[in-house]
Kinemage of the C-alpha trace (Angstrom):
@kinemage 1
@onewidth
@group {chain A} dominant
@subgroup {mainchain}
@vectorlist {calphas} color= white
{ca met a 1} P 48.437 37.737 31.391
{ca phe a 2} L 50.876 35.705 29.283
{ca thr a 3} L 50.091 32.609 31.379
{ca asn a 4} L 46.347 33.084 30.840
{ca lys a 5} L 46.867 33.100 27.060
{ca arg a 6} L 48.876 29.873 27.285
{ca leu a 7} L 46.229 28.252 29.471
{ca phe a 8} L 43.465 29.350 27.094
{ca leu a 9} L 45.437 28.072 24.077
{ca ala a 10} L 46.118 24.719 25.775
{ca leu a 11} L 42.447 24.259 26.690
{ca tyr a 12} L 41.389 25.241 23.197
{ca leu a 13} L 43.770 22.723 21.579
{ca ile a 14} L 42.634 19.941 23.913
{ca asn a 15} L 38.996 20.707 23.100
{ca val a 16} L 39.639 20.767 19.339
{ca thr a 17} L 41.627 17.497 19.520
{ca val a 18} L 38.919 15.707 21.507
{ca phe a 19} L 36.253 16.969 19.102
{ca ala a 20} L 38.292 15.806 16.086
{ca val a 21} L 38.822 12.349 17.572
{ca glu a 22} L 35.143 11.978 18.421
{ca thr a 23} L 33.857 13.022 15.007
{ca gly a 24} L 36.632 11.805 12.692
{ca pro a 25} L 36.864 12.803 9.050
{ca asn a 26} L 33.716 10.848 8.058
{ca leu a 27} L 35.475 9.096 5.207
{ca gly a 28} L 34.307 5.718 3.949
{ca glu a 29} L 32.405 3.219 6.016
{ca leu a 30} L 33.220 0.423 8.422
{ca ala a 31} L 34.366 -2.796 6.778
{ca ser a 32} L 31.714 -5.499 6.940
{ca glu a 33} L 32.475 -9.009 8.175
{ca gln a 34} L 32.126 -10.224 4.558
{ca met a 35} L 34.680 -7.659 3.377
{ca ile a 36} L 37.136 -8.604 6.132
{ca lys a 37} L 36.716 -12.300 5.325
{ca gln a 38} L 37.363 -11.560 1.639
{ca trp a 39} L 40.568 -9.673 2.447
{ca asn a 40} L 41.785 -12.138 5.042
{ca thr a 41} L 42.894 -14.810 2.592
{ca asp a 42} L 46.426 -16.021 2.127
{ca val a 43} L 47.632 -18.313 -0.629
{ca phe a 44} L 51.136 -19.673 -0.293
{ca pro a 45} L 53.467 -20.905 -3.064
{ca asn a 46} L 52.808 -24.533 -2.068
{ca gly a 47} L 49.057 -24.016 -2.615
{ca glu a 48} L 48.068 -23.783 1.038
{ca gly a 49} L 45.054 -21.506 1.263
{ca leu a 50} L 43.727 -22.137 -2.231
{ca pro a 51} L 39.931 -22.424 -2.193
{ca asn a 52} L 37.709 -25.111 -3.672
{ca gly a 53} L 36.782 -24.703 -7.304
{ca gln a 54} L 38.105 -25.494 -10.766
{ca gly a 55} L 38.384 -24.124 -14.263
{ca thr a 56} L 39.964 -24.588 -17.681
{ca ala a 57} L 41.603 -22.246 -20.159
{ca glu a 58} L 38.643 -22.607 -22.497
{ca gln a 59} L 36.296 -21.344 -19.766
{ca gly a 60} L 38.824 -18.685 -18.804
{ca lys a 61} L 38.968 -17.199 -22.299
{ca leu a 62} L 35.368 -15.971 -21.974
{ca ile a 63} L 36.040 -14.506 -18.537
{ca tyr a 64} L 39.225 -12.851 -19.832
{ca gln a 65} L 37.348 -11.318 -22.761
{ca his a 66} L 34.699 -9.939 -20.437
{ca tyr a 67} L 36.848 -8.620 -17.567
{ca cys a 68} L 40.500 -8.401 -18.670
{ca leu a 69} L 40.795 -7.700 -22.395
{ca ser a 70} L 40.068 -3.959 -22.189
{ca cys a 71} L 43.190 -3.381 -20.049
{ca his a 72} L 45.506 -6.312 -20.835
{ca gly a 73} L 44.810 -6.501 -24.565
{ca leu a 74} L 44.071 -9.283 -26.986
{ca asp a 75} L 45.705 -12.528 -25.826
{ca gly a 76} L 47.335 -10.758 -22.877
{ca thr a 77} L 49.781 -8.754 -24.985
{ca gly a 78} L 49.196 -5.544 -23.058
{ca asp a 79} L 47.298 -2.325 -23.525
{ca ser a 80} L 46.697 0.256 -20.796
{ca ala a 81} L 47.877 -2.401 -18.308
{ca asp a 82} L 50.917 -4.664 -18.409
{ca glu a 83} L 51.304 -7.526 -20.817
{ca leu a 84} L 50.540 -10.913 -19.317
{ca ala a 85} L 51.789 -13.088 -22.187
{ca gly a 86} L 53.446 -12.942 -25.571
{ca ala a 87} L 56.939 -11.994 -24.435
{ca ala a 88} L 59.199 -11.093 -27.343
{ca his a 89} L 62.223 -10.623 -25.073
{ca ser a 90} L 63.686 -12.522 -22.145
{ca leu a 91} L 64.316 -11.021 -18.735
{ca thr a 92} L 67.946 -10.350 -19.653
{ca asp a 93} L 67.129 -8.399 -22.829
{ca asn a 94} L 66.854 -4.624 -22.944
{ca pro a 95} L 63.998 -4.016 -22.423
{ca pro a 96} L 63.044 -7.162 -20.510
{ca asp a 97} L 59.571 -8.664 -20.849
{ca lys a 98} L 58.093 -9.305 -17.420
{ca thr a 99} L 55.120 -11.450 -18.353
{ca val a 100} L 53.542 -14.177 -16.242
{ca gly a 101} L 55.511 -16.783 -18.179
{ca thr a 102} L 58.897 -15.081 -18.035
{ca tyr a 103} L 58.856 -13.514 -14.577
{ca trp a 104} L 56.397 -14.945 -12.057
{ca pro a 105} L 57.907 -17.735 -9.931
{ca tyr a 106} L 54.651 -19.364 -8.706
{ca ala a 107} L 51.318 -19.990 -10.433
{ca thr a 108} L 49.566 -19.732 -7.064
{ca thr a 109} L 50.670 -16.088 -6.881
{ca leu a 110} L 48.846 -15.365 -10.139
{ca phe a 111} L 45.635 -16.796 -8.683
{ca asp a 112} L 46.068 -14.871 -5.407
{ca phe a 113} L 46.930 -11.566 -7.095
{ca thr a 114} L 43.985 -11.860 -9.485
{ca arg a 115} L 41.601 -12.709 -6.653
{ca arg a 116} L 42.711 -9.728 -4.570
{ca thr a 117} L 43.030 -7.041 -7.235
{ca met a 118} L 41.149 -7.862 -10.428
{ca pro a 119} L 39.231 -6.687 -12.260
{ca leu a 120} L 40.615 -3.280 -11.397
{ca asn a 121} L 37.214 -1.594 -11.233
{ca ala a 122} L 35.618 -4.325 -9.068
{ca pro a 123} L 38.147 -6.564 -7.289
{ca gly a 124} L 36.703 -9.610 -5.594
{ca ile a 125} L 33.720 -10.156 -7.889
{ca leu a 126} L 35.051 -13.264 -9.616
{ca thr a 127} L 33.993 -16.632 -8.204
{ca asn a 128} L 36.585 -19.276 -7.350
{ca asn a 129} L 35.671 -21.196 -10.530
{ca glu a 130} L 36.111 -18.030 -12.617
{ca leu a 131} L 39.454 -17.336 -10.941
{ca tyr a 132} L 40.753 -20.841 -11.658
{ca ala a 133} L 39.527 -20.530 -15.251
{ca val a 134} L 41.101 -17.130 -15.972
{ca thr a 135} L 44.317 -18.274 -14.280
{ca ala a 136} L 44.286 -21.333 -16.565
{ca tyr a 137} L 43.754 -19.101 -19.598
{ca ile a 138} L 46.684 -16.822 -18.713
{ca leu a 139} L 48.938 -19.813 -18.030
{ca asn a 140} L 47.834 -21.313 -21.364
{ca leu a 141} L 48.617 -18.072 -23.212
{ca asn a 142} L 52.136 -18.368 -21.804
{ca gly a 143} L 52.462 -21.988 -23.003
{ca ile a 144} L 52.669 -23.334 -19.436
{ca ile a 145} L 49.565 -25.550 -19.477
{ca ser a 146} L 47.353 -27.032 -22.173
{ca thr a 147} L 43.802 -25.923 -22.908
{ca glu a 148} L 42.449 -29.146 -21.437
{ca thr a 149} L 44.223 -28.850 -18.080
{ca ile a 150} L 41.752 -28.540 -15.229
{ca leu a 151} L 43.064 -26.150 -12.601
{ca asn a 152} L 42.072 -26.600 -8.980
{ca ala a 153} L 43.844 -26.303 -5.631
{ca thr a 154} L 45.862 -29.473 -6.247
{ca thr a 155} L 46.830 -29.017 -9.896
{ca leu a 156} L 47.615 -25.296 -9.620
{ca ala a 157} L 50.045 -25.866 -6.758
{ca lys a 158} L 51.942 -28.490 -8.808
{ca ile a 159} L 52.732 -26.167 -11.734
{ca ile a 160} L 56.427 -25.371 -12.065
{ca met a 161} L 56.796 -21.898 -13.549
{ca pro a 162} L 59.648 -21.238 -16.024
{ca asn a 163} L 61.230 -18.618 -13.728
{ca arg a 164} L 60.826 -20.582 -10.486
{ca asp a 165} L 64.595 -20.541 -9.914
{ca gly a 166} L 65.063 -16.941 -11.053
{ca phe a 167} L 64.667 -15.546 -7.562
{ca ile a 168} L 67.041 -15.698 -4.624
{ca glu a 169} L 65.894 -17.702 -1.643
{ca ile a 170} L 66.674 -16.119 1.678
{ca tyr a 171} L 67.821 -18.585 4.277
{ca thr a 172} L 67.663 -17.727 7.931
{ca gln a 173} L 70.093 -19.258 10.331
{ca glu a 174} L 69.994 -19.251 14.064
{ca ile a 175} L 72.821 -17.297 15.621
{ca glu a 176} L 74.576 -19.355 18.247
């Protein structure tokens, strides 16, 4: 009798497992080809992977006011989200100010991060031109580029950020 209960329990668990796998939790929907293409983008520190497009800080100010100001505050000084500019302290002060100008080592990372995650309520809606423009605006707020600088794949990759050397490079060596 004890063996019959085990057999019944085993068959029951197999049936429940197969049913669960076949039906799934019915959460979300399958990612479209467009969505996968949007996510499958890599931008490297040297600018490899940056898309076509261009923008200036002047153009970026309007985009910032529309999409970024409500979270990042006036002129990037922070609100419900982190400050992007206007650091009053260095990284070695207590507390440190981790703004784009004091902390980020590569300008290309700012573009990539913004493209992938912003605006928070609708990531991926900004065009390449809008992304270059808002990146230019944030870099301008940090005193890294002038208002007239035209950002594109070539010029963005050439920007040397103030904290470029503030990170440790990891070297790999072959073991002989």
